[in-house]
N, C-alpha and C positions, 0 to 999 in steps of 0.2 A: 504494500500500500504506500502511495506517495502522499506525503503531507505538504501542504502549501503553507508558507509563512506569510500570509497576507492578513494581518490583523489591522483593523481600522483604529486609529487613534483620534480622539476628539481634538480639534484645533479651533482656535479663535482667531479670526482675521483681524489684526490690529493695524493694518496699513492705513485705514482712513481715520483712525482715532485721533491722530495729531491734527488733521484738518478740522475735525469736529470741535476739538478743544480750542483751536485757534479762532474759529467762528464764534464760539461761546464767549471767549475772552473779549473779542471785539464787541460783541453785542452788549455785554455787561459794562464795558468801558464807556460806550456811547450812551447807554441808558443812565449810568450814574452821573455823567456830566449834564444831562438834560434834567435830572431830577431837581437840582437846586442851583440854577445858573447865577442868580443874583444874591450874593450873601454879603451882608454888612457886618464887618468885623468890628467888635468893640469890647472893651473890658467893662463888665457890669459891676455895680456896687456889691460889696460882700455882705452877707447876712448869716447869722447863726442859725436861724430857723428858715426853712424853705417849705412852702406848701405847693403842691401840684394841683392844678385845676382841670376839670374835665368839661368845662363850659365851652360854649362857642366863643372863639377868640378872634380878636382883630389886633394885629400887631402894629404898634406905632414905634418906630425906631428914630432916634436922633443921633446924628454923628457929631464928632467934635467940631466940625465946621458949621454946625447948626443947620444941617440939611435934614429934612423930615421925610420919612418914608412910611406910607400906610400900606401894609401888606406888600412890601418890597417895591412899591411904586412911589417915585419921588413926587412930593407935593410941597408947594410953597406954604409958608406959615399962615398967610392970609387965607388960603383955601383949605386949611387943615380942618376947620370946624365943619364946613359943608361936606368935605370928603368923608369925615367920620360919620356924620349923620346919614349920608347916602349909603354907607356900608352897613349900618345898623338895621336889623330886622326886628320890628316891634313884636313879632310873634315868638321870638326866641329870646332867652335870657343871655345876652352877650356881654363880654367883658373886653375892655381895651387893655392890652398888655403894653406898658411903656418900657422900652429899652433905651436907657440913657446912659452915656459913659459916666464912670465914677468921678471923673475930674471936672464935670460940668458945674456951672454955678447953680445954686439953689433957685435963683430967679428964673432960669430957663425951665426948670422942672415945674415951678409954680405957674408959669405962663401956659404950659401945656395942660396942667391939671385944672386950671380955671375954665378951660373949654368944657371939661367933664362936669364940673360943678354947675356951670351955667345951663347945660343941657341935660342934667341928671343922668349922666353916663357913669358906668362903673369902671374905674381905672384900677389897675394893679401894676406895681413897679416890679420889673423883673430884676432878680439879683442872682449872683452866683454863690455857691456854697463857700464858706470860709475855710 
């Protein structure tokens, strides 16, 4: 009797794996740059206690050059009140998160907060942990 030595071995074709990984890497790099294109860098005031909120938020950022951004869109200070009021939804309980650099004058913060007092808006000052 003649025996044949033709056993089949399982193989995994990995020749296209590098191409797939390259395309996935490109995809995630492109998506990650589109996710947050306009970031305003600033050092926030420090606080010992931080609370997180789950409410509907509108972000108001002030740079050291006194440029104002409402939800990452630049707004002149004169138009700040109307922009905030247009973003507010009366059906939802919304809060304006104020991000102001730690070295800004108190008067600049008071000027912004007076808009909230005048229009009965809820303002919260963002801080970084100490």
